[in-house]
BABANU-292996 format. One record per atom (N, C-alpha, C): residue number from 0; residue in three letters; atom name; x, y, z. Coordinates in Angstrom, 2 decimals, decimal comma, m for minus. Atoms other than C-alpha are relative to their C-alpha. Layout:
# residues N
NUM/ALA/CA/X/Y/Z
...
//
This chain:
# residues 148
0/MET/N/0,86/m1,16/0,00
0/MET/CA/0,00/0,00/0,00
0/MET/C/0,90/1,21/0,00
1/VAL/N/m0,80/m1,20/0,11
1/VAL/CA/1,49/3,33/m0,99
1/VAL/C/m0,91/1,18/0,25
2/LEU/N/0,75/m1,21/m0,26
2/LEU/CA/0,30/6,64/0,34
2/LEU/C/0,75/1,15/m0,64
3/SER/N/m0,66/m1,17/0,55
3/SER/CA/0,99/9,86/m1,46
3/SER/C/m0,73/1,24/0,50
4/ARG/N/0,61/m1,26/m0,43
4/ARG/CA/0,37/13,45/m0,49
4/ARG/C/m0,38/0,78/m1,23
5/SER/N/0,37/m0,94/1,06
5/SER/CA/m1,49/15,86/m2,68
5/SER/C/m0,48/1,26/0,68
6/ARG/N/0,40/m1,28/m0,58
6/ARG/CA/m2,06/19,55/m2,01
6/ARG/C/m1,16/0,56/m0,79
7/PRO/N/1,12/m0,61/0,69
7/PRO/CA/m5,47/20,97/m2,81
7/PRO/C/0,35/1,43/m0,43
8/ILE/N/m0,22/m1,36/0,50
8/ILE/CA/m5,49/24,21/m4,83
8/ILE/C/m1,04/0,90/0,65
9/GLY/N/0,95/m0,95/m0,60
9/GLY/CA/m7,10/27,26/m3,21
9/GLY/C/0,32/0,25/1,45
10/PRO/N/m0,25/m0,40/m1,38
10/PRO/CA/m7,51/28,48/0,35
10/PRO/C/0,32/m1,16/0,93
11/ALA/N/m0,28/1,15/m0,86
11/ALA/CA/m7,31/24,98/1,78
11/ALA/C/1,36/m0,60/m0,30
12/SER/N/m1,29/0,54/0,44
12/SER/CA/m3,76/24,63/0,48
12/SER/C/0,87/m0,47/1,16
13/GLN/N/m0,77/0,46/m1,13
13/GLN/CA/m2,49/24,03/4,00
13/GLN/C/m0,30/m1,46/0,35
14/MET/N/0,40/1,36/m0,32
14/MET/CA/m4,30/20,67/4,15
14/MET/C/0,72/m0,99/m0,90
15/LEU/N/m0,58/1,08/0,78
15/LEU/CA/m2,70/17,45/2,99
15/LEU/C/m1,07/m1,05/m0,19
16/ALA/N/1,00/1,03/0,27
16/ALA/CA/m4,96/14,92/1,34
16/ALA/C/0,68/m1,36/m0,04
17/LEU/N/m0,51/1,37/m0,01
17/LEU/CA/m4,43/11,22/1,88
17/LEU/C/m0,53/m0,70/m1,24
18/THR/N/0,40/0,67/1,23
18/THR/CA/m4,47/9,35/m1,42
18/THR/C/0,55/m1,41/0,00
19/PHE/N/m0,44/1,38/0,08
19/PHE/CA/m4,35/5,60/m1,76
19/PHE/C/0,32/m0,30/m1,45
20/CYS/N/m0,44/0,36/1,34
20/CYS/CA/m2,39/4,47/m4,77
20/CYS/C/m0,02/m1,52/m0,13
21/PRO/N/m0,05/1,46/0,16
21/PRO/CA/m2,37/0,98/m6,28
21/PRO/C/1,24/m0,55/0,71
22/PRO/N/m1,14/0,56/m0,73
22/PRO/CA/m0,12/m1,31/m4,27
22/PRO/C/1,20/m0,23/m0,91
23/VAL/N/m1,25/0,26/0,71
23/VAL/CA/3,47/m1,49/m5,35
23/VAL/C/0,47/m1,37/0,45
24/SER/N/m0,41/1,35/m0,35
24/SER/CA/4,49/m5,11/m5,48
24/SER/C/1,51/m0,06/0,16
25/THR/N/m1,42/0,27/m0,19
25/THR/CA/7,81/m5,94/m4,01
25/THR/C/0,18/m1,50/m0,19
26/LEU/N/m0,27/1,41/0,23
26/LEU/CA/9,46/m9,26/m4,69
26/LEU/C/m0,39/m0,82/1,23
27/THR/N/0,33/0,72/m1,22
27/THR/CA/9,05/m10,29/m1,05
27/THR/C/m1,50/m0,16/0,16
28/ARG/N/1,46/0,06/m0,12
28/ARG/CA/5,33/m9,43/m0,99
28/ARG/C/m0,59/m0,97/m1,01
29/MET/N/0,53/0,88/1,04
29/MET/CA/4,71/m11,21/m4,27
29/MET/C/0,27/m1,45/0,36
30/GLN/N/m0,35/1,38/m0,33
30/GLN/CA/6,53/m14,34/m3,12
30/GLN/C/m0,81/m0,52/1,17
31/SER/N/0,74/0,47/m1,17
31/SER/CA/4,68/m14,46/0,19
31/SER/C/m1,48/m0,17/m0,30
32/LYS/N/1,44/0,09/0,29
32/LYS/CA/1,22/m13,94/m1,34
32/LYS/C/m0,32/m0,91/m1,18
33/ASP/N/0,29/0,84/1,17
33/ASP/CA/1,53/m15,91/m4,58
33/ASP/C/m0,51/m1,38/0,37
34/PRO/N/0,53/1,32/m0,35
34/PRO/CA/1,12/m19,32/m2,94
34/PRO/C/m1,40/0,09/0,60
35/LEU/N/1,32/m0,16/m0,60
35/LEU/CA/m1,83/m18,04/m0,92
35/LEU/C/m1,05/0,33/m1,06
36/THR/N/0,93/m0,36/1,07
36/THR/CA/m3,45/m16,49/m3,98
36/THR/C/m0,30/m1,21/m0,87
37/SER/N/0,21/1,23/0,78
37/SER/CA/m2,97/m19,72/m5,91
37/SER/C/m0,91/m0,96/0,75
38/GLU/N/0,85/0,89/m0,79
38/GLU/CA/m4,51/m21,68/m3,06
38/GLU/C/m1,43/0,51/0,04
39/LEU/N/1,35/m0,58/0,02
39/LEU/CA/m7,47/m19,27/m2,92
39/LEU/C/m0,72/m0,34/m1,30
40/ALA/N/0,60/0,30/1,30
40/ALA/CA/m8,08/m19,80/m6,63
40/ALA/C/m0,43/m1,46/m0,09
41/ALA/N/0,34/1,43/0,04
41/ALA/CA/m8,02/m23,58/m6,25
41/ALA/C/m1,20/m0,30/0,89
42/LEU/N/1,11/0,23/m0,93
42/LEU/CA/m10,35/m23,50/m3,24
42/LEU/C/m1,31/0,55/m0,54
43/ALA/N/1,21/m0,65/0,52
43/ALA/CA/m12,79/m21,19/m5,02
43/ALA/C/m0,79/m0,91/m0,93
44/HIS/N/0,68/0,91/0,94
44/HIS/CA/m13,59/m23,95/m7,51
44/HIS/C/m0,80/m1,09/0,69
45/VAL/N/0,68/1,12/m0,66
45/VAL/CA/m14,79/m26,44/m4,89
45/VAL/C/m0,72/0,38/1,28
46/MET/N/0,55/m0,36/m1,30
46/MET/CA/m15,85/m24,47/m1,82
46/MET/C/m1,51/0,15/m0,03
47/VAL/N/1,44/m0,16/m0,18
47/VAL/CA/m19,41/m24,45/m0,50
47/VAL/C/m0,20/0,73/1,33
48/HIS/N/0,27/m0,79/m1,18
48/HIS/CA/m20,60/m21,81/1,95
48/HIS/C/m1,23/m0,53/0,73
49/GLY/N/1,13/0,43/m0,81
49/GLY/CA/m22,91/m22,74/4,80
49/GLY/C/0,52/m0,72/1,22
50/SER/N/m0,40/0,79/m1,17
50/SER/CA/m22,93/m24,75/7,97
50/SER/C/m0,57/m1,40/m0,16
51/LEU/N/0,43/1,39/0,06
51/LEU/CA/m23,24/m28,48/8,34
51/LEU/C/m0,58/m0,39/1,35
52/SER/N/0,55/0,50/m1,26
52/SER/CA/m25,46/m30,09/10,93
52/SER/C/m0,49/m1,42/m0,19
53/GLU/N/0,47/1,38/0,00
53/GLU/CA/m26,20/m33,68/11,76
53/GLU/C/m1,20/m0,08/0,94
54/VAL/N/1,24/0,05/m0,75
54/VAL/CA/m29,71/m34,44/12,97
54/VAL/C/m0,47/m1,44/0,09
55/THR/N/0,69/1,29/m0,14
55/THR/CA/m31,34/m37,55/14,38
55/THR/C/m1,49/0,30/0,10
56/ARG/N/1,45/m0,25/0,06
56/ARG/CA/m35,09/m37,91/13,91
56/ARG/C/m0,80/m1,17/0,55
57/GLN/N/1,00/0,98/m0,40
57/GLN/CA/m38,05/m39,68/15,34
57/GLN/C/m0,95/m0,11/m1,19
58/CYS/N/0,74/0,18/1,25
58/CYS/CA/m39,99/m41,19/12,43
58/CYS/C/m1,50/0,23/0,11
59/GLY/N/1,44/m0,20/m0,13
59/GLY/CA/m43,50/m40,87/13,84
59/GLY/C/m0,80/m1,28/0,08
60/ASP/N/0,68/1,30/m0,12
60/ASP/CA/m44,36/m44,57/13,78
60/ASP/C/0,02/m0,38/1,48
61/PRO/N/0,03/0,30/m1,43
61/PRO/CA/m45,54/m45,33/17,34
61/PRO/C/0,55/m1,38/0,35
62/SER/N/m0,53/1,34/m0,29
62/SER/CA/m44,40/m48,97/17,02
62/SER/C/1,51/m0,08/m0,20
63/CYS/N/m1,44/m0,01/0,24
63/CYS/CA/m40,83/m47,97/16,04
63/CYS/C/0,74/0,25/1,32
64/ALA/N/m0,80/m0,15/m1,20
64/ALA/CA/m38,10/m48,14/18,69
64/ALA/C/0,36/1,46/0,27
65/CYS/N/m0,36/m1,40/m0,18
65/CYS/CA/m37,32/m44,45/18,09
65/CYS/C/m1,08/0,77/0,78
66/ALA/N/1,09/m0,67/m0,70
66/ALA/CA/m40,69/m43,53/19,62
66/ALA/C/0,19/m0,03/1,51
67/THR/N/m0,17/0,13/m1,46
67/THR/CA/m39,67/m44,69/23,09
67/THR/C/1,44/0,15/0,46
68/ASP/N/m1,41/m0,06/m0,39
68/ASP/CA/m35,85/m44,63/23,04
68/ASP/C/0,74/1,04/m0,86
69/PRO/N/m0,70/m1,04/0,78
69/PRO/CA/m34,10/m41,36/21,96
69/PRO/C/1,33/m0,47/m0,57
70/ALA/N/m1,28/0,51/0,50
70/ALA/CA/m30,85/m43,31/21,53
70/ALA/C/m0,17/m0,79/m1,29
71/ARG/N/0,24/0,81/1,19
71/ARG/CA/m32,49/m45,31/18,73
71/ARG/C/m0,69/0,79/m1,11
72/ARG/N/0,58/m0,83/1,05
72/ARG/CA/m33,62/m42,36/16,64
72/ARG/C/0,73/m0,26/m1,31
73/HIS/N/m0,55/0,22/1,34
73/HIS/CA/m32,96/m42,46/12,90
73/HIS/C/1,03/1,08/m0,32
74/GLY/N/m1,03/m0,96/0,39
74/GLY/CA/m29,83/m40,84/11,58
74/GLY/C/1,33/m0,39/0,60
75/PRO/N/0,14/m1,42/0,30
75/PRO/CA/m27,70/m38,94/11,92
75/PRO/C/m0,08/0,27/m1,51
76/HIS/N/0,15/m0,46/1,37
76/HIS/CA/m28,71/m37,19/8,72
76/HIS/C/0,73/1,34/m0,12
77/LEU/N/m0,78/m1,22/0,20
77/LEU/CA/m26,48/m34,44/7,32
77/LEU/C/m0,81/1,02/m0,79
78/TYR/N/0,68/m1,10/0,69
78/TYR/CA/m27,91/m31,06/6,30
78/TYR/C/0,99/1,14/m0,21
79/LEU/N/m0,73/m1,22/0,29
79/LEU/CA/m26,32/m28,05/4,66
79/LEU/C/m0,96/1,15/0,24
80/LYS/N/0,86/m1,15/m0,31
80/LYS/CA/m27,75/m24,83/6,08
80/LYS/C/0,69/1,26/m0,49
81/PHE/N/m0,54/m1,26/0,51
81/PHE/CA/m27,29/m21,45/4,43
81/PHE/C/m1,13/0,99/m0,21
82/THR/N/0,96/m1,06/0,30
82/THR/CA/m29,02/m18,15/3,72
82/THR/C/0,36/0,58/m1,35
83/ALA/N/m0,19/m0,60/1,32
83/ALA/CA/m29,47/m16,84/0,19
83/ALA/C/m1,21/0,88/m0,30
84/ASP/N/1,06/m0,96/0,33
84/ASP/CA/m31,47/m13,81/m0,92
84/ASP/C/m0,94/0,23/1,18
85/GLY/N/0,78/m0,27/m1,19
85/GLY/CA/m32,63/m13,27/2,66
85/GLY/C/m0,86/m1,15/0,48
86/LYS/N/0,80/1,16/m0,37
86/LYS/CA/m34,13/m16,74/2,92
86/LYS/C/0,92/m1,11/0,50
87/SER/N/m0,79/1,10/m0,56
87/SER/CA/m32,84/m19,63/5,05
87/SER/C/m0,35/m1,32/m0,66
88/TYR/N/0,18/1,30/0,63
88/TYR/CA/m32,35/m23,06/3,54
88/TYR/C/0,66/m1,06/0,85
89/SER/N/m0,58/1,16/m0,63
89/SER/CA/m31,68/m26,46/5,02
89/SER/C/m0,17/m1,14/m1,00
90/ILE/N/0,03/0,97/1,08
90/ILE/CA/m30,78/m29,03/2,36
90/ILE/C/0,54/m1,34/0,50
91/TYR/N/m0,42/1,36/m0,36
91/TYR/CA/m30,61/m32,76/3,03
91/TYR/C/1,12/m0,44/m0,93
92/VAL/N/m1,13/0,50/0,78
92/VAL/CA/m27,33/m34,31/1,90
92/VAL/C/m0,03/m1,53/0,04
93/PRO/N/0,02/1,46/0,03
93/PRO/CA/m27,59/m37,94/0,76
93/PRO/C/1,34/m0,58/0,47
94/PRO/N/m1,24/0,60/m0,52
94/PRO/CA/m25,04/m40,31/2,34
94/PRO/C/1,11/m0,09/m1,03
95/GLU/N/m1,05/0,14/1,02
95/GLU/CA/m23,21/m40,83/m0,97
95/GLU/C/0,67/1,34/m0,36
96/GLU/N/m0,57/m1,31/0,30
96/GLU/CA/m22,56/m37,05/m1,24
96/GLU/C/0,65/0,66/1,22
97/GLN/N/m0,48/m0,63/m1,23
97/GLN/CA/m21,51/m36,40/2,36
97/GLN/C/1,50/0,26/0,00
98/LYS/N/m1,45/m0,18/0,02
98/LYS/CA/m17,78/m36,89/1,88
98/LYS/C/0,38/1,21/m0,86
99/THR/N/m0,28/m1,11/0,91
99/THR/CA/m17,70/m34,50/m1,08
99/THR/C/m0,40/1,33/0,62
100/LEU/N/0,46/m1,25/m0,60
100/LEU/CA/m19,75/m31,89/0,76
100/LEU/C/0,89/0,41/1,18
101/ARG/N/m0,88/m0,33/m1,13
101/ARG/CA/m17,57/m32,10/3,86
101/ARG/C/1,32/0,59/m0,50
102/GLU/N/m1,24/m0,53/0,59
102/GLU/CA/m14,47/m31,53/1,70
102/GLU/C/m0,23/1,41/m0,54
103/SER/N/0,33/m1,32/0,52
103/SER/CA/m16,17/m28,58/0,00
103/SER/C/m0,18/1,01/1,12
104/HIS/N/0,18/m0,88/m1,16
104/HIS/CA/m17,09/m27,12/3,37
104/HIS/C/1,35/0,33/0,63
105/ARG/N/m1,36/m0,27/m0,51
105/ARG/CA/m13,50/m27,51/4,60
105/ARG/C/0,74/0,98/m0,92
106/ALA/N/m0,61/m0,94/0,95
106/ALA/CA/m12,40/m25,68/1,43
106/ALA/C/m0,49/1,42/0,29
107/TRP/N/0,56/m1,32/m0,35
107/TRP/CA/m14,72/m22,79/2,39
107/TRP/C/0,68/0,54/1,26
108/GLN/N/m0,63/m0,43/m1,24
108/GLN/CA/m13,24/m22,68/5,89
108/GLN/C/1,46/0,40/m0,24
109/ARG/N/m1,39/m0,33/0,32
109/ARG/CA/m9,68/m22,70/4,51
109/ARG/C/0,07/1,31/m0,78
110/PHE/N/0,08/m1,23/0,78
110/PHE/CA/m10,61/m19,99/1,98
110/PHE/C/m0,13/1,21/0,94
111/ASN/N/0,18/m1,10/m0,96
111/ASN/CA/m11,82/m17,78/4,85
111/ASN/C/1,24/0,24/0,83
112/ALA/N/m1,21/m0,15/m0,81
112/ALA/CA/m8,71/m18,46/6,93
112/ALA/C/1,10/0,73/m0,78
113/ILE/N/m1,02/m0,66/0,83
113/ILE/CA/m6,42/m17,45/4,05
113/ILE/C/m0,38/1,46/m0,22
114/ALA/N/0,45/m1,38/0,23
114/ALA/CA/m8,50/m14,35/3,28
114/ALA/C/0,21/0,86/1,24
115/GLU/N/m0,22/m0,74/m1,24
115/GLU/CA/m8,36/m13,29/6,93
115/GLU/C/1,48/0,29/0,21
116/GLN/N/m1,44/m0,19/m0,14
116/GLN/CA/m4,58/m13,77/6,98
116/GLN/C/0,48/1,09/m0,95
117/MET/N/m0,41/m1,00/0,97
117/MET/CA/m4,13/m11,72/3,81
117/MET/C/m0,52/1,38/0,39
118/ALA/N/0,57/m1,28/m0,42
118/ALA/CA/m6,46/m8,99/5,10
118/ALA/C/0,76/0,57/1,19
119/ALA/N/m0,78/m0,46/m1,14
119/ALA/CA/m4,50/m8,82/8,36
119/ALA/C/1,35/0,55/m0,45
120/ASP/N/m1,27/m0,50/0,55
120/ASP/CA/m1,25/m8,43/6,40
120/ASP/C/m0,21/1,36/m0,68
121/ASN/N/0,31/m1,28/0,67
121/ASN/CA/m2,85/m5,68/4,28
121/ASN/C/m0,25/1,10/1,02
122/ARG/N/0,28/m0,99/m1,04
122/ARG/CA/m4,13/m3,92/7,41
122/ARG/C/1,30/0,46/0,66
123/GLN/N/m1,27/m0,37/m0,62
123/GLN/CA/m0,65/m4,02/8,95
123/GLN/C/0,79/0,94/m0,89
124/ARG/N/m0,71/m0,89/0,93
124/ARG/CA/0,89/m2,49/5,83
124/ARG/C/m0,68/1,37/m0,05
125/LEU/N/0,73/m1,26/0,02
125/LEU/CA/m1,84/0,17/5,79
125/LEU/C/0,35/0,81/1,25
126/LEU/N/m0,32/m0,71/m1,24
126/LEU/CA/m1,17/1,06/9,44
126/LEU/C/1,42/0,54/m0,04
127/GLN/N/m1,38/m0,47/0,11
127/GLN/CA/2,56/1,29/8,74
127/GLN/C/0,08/1,20/m0,95
128/ALA/N/m0,01/m1,10/0,96
128/ALA/CA/1,93/3,52/5,71
128/ALA/C/m0,65/1,24/0,60
129/LEU/N/0,66/m1,15/m0,65
129/LEU/CA/m0,46/5,74/7,70
129/LEU/C/0,93/0,63/1,03
130/GLU/N/m0,94/m0,53/m0,99
130/GLU/CA/2,12/6,08/10,46
130/GLU/C/1,12/0,78/m0,70
131/ALA/N/m1,04/m0,70/0,75
131/ALA/CA/4,80/7,02/7,91
131/ALA/C/m0,53/1,33/m0,54
132/PHE/N/0,62/m1,22/0,50
132/PHE/CA/2,42/9,56/6,38
132/PHE/C/m0,16/1,01/1,12
133/LYS/N/0,18/m0,87/m1,16
133/LYS/CA/1,66/10,97/9,83
133/LYS/C/1,32/0,64/0,40
134/GLN/N/m1,32/m0,52/m0,36
134/GLN/CA/5,37/11,33/10,61
134/GLN/C/0,48/1,02/m1,03
135/SER/N/m0,39/m0,92/1,07
135/SER/CA/5,98/12,99/7,24
135/SER/C/m0,74/1,33/0,13
136/ALA/N/0,80/m1,21/m0,16
136/ALA/CA/3,14/15,45/7,80
136/ALA/C/0,47/0,79/1,21
137/LYS/N/m0,49/m0,65/m1,22
137/LYS/CA/4,44/16,19/11,30
137/LYS/C/1,32/0,73/m0,29
138/ALA/N/m1,28/m0,62/0,36
138/ALA/CA/7,93/16,87/9,93
138/ALA/C/m0,23/1,21/m0,91
139/HIS/N/0,32/m1,11/0,91
139/HIS/CA/6,43/19,08/7,19
139/HIS/C/m0,52/1,21/0,79
140/ARG/N/0,52/m1,09/m0,82
140/ARG/CA/4,52/21,13/9,79
140/ARG/C/1,12/0,64/0,82
141/ALA/N/m1,10/m0,52/m0,79
141/ALA/CA/7,64/21,48/11,96
141/ALA/C/0,93/0,85/m0,88
142/LYS/N/m0,85/m0,75/0,94
142/LYS/CA/9,63/22,64/8,94
142/LYS/C/m0,64/1,34/m0,32
143/GLY/N/0,72/m1,24/0,27
143/GLY/CA/6,92/25,22/8,18
143/GLY/C/0,05/0,96/1,17
144/ARG/N/m0,09/m0,85/m1,20
144/ARG/CA/6,98/26,52/11,77
144/ARG/C/1,40/0,57/0,16
145/ALA/N/m1,38/m0,48/m0,14
145/ALA/CA/10,76/26,78/11,70
145/ALA/C/0,29/1,14/m0,96
146/LYS/N/m0,19/m1,09/0,97
146/LYS/CA/10,59/29,01/8,60
146/LYS/C/m0,66/1,28/0,48
147/ALA/N/0,75/m1,18/m0,43
147/ALA/CA/8,11/31,34/10,29
147/ALA/C/0,63/0,76/1,12
//
């Protein structure tokens, strides 16, 4: 993240404007983020957003063992729960698709973990750049006072 100063024209010429410029890639930054970016791209192809829940059910047949013994309920059955367009969904996942869905869900979790790590790195660079800008502005003001 690079910060540059710009001076407005007119009576407000004493103010310094903070301008965010496109990030300048350094070799170190590129090398540290390239593997993460590649991993994000790979995960994006298989990830599934939502939460997984396993549910056991009582079938409703009064003669079934599940009616009297909670330990003998049917299941567990896997469901994918998510919200889309302001509506909540709970989708049953057939047993033959459970492994694939669990892997896709883990991909979503990994995707988020990588994104959070990259965002934290970006925030740290932003804070460092803001501090450098603050110090530069402070030095500029001190220089102006010394001339007066």
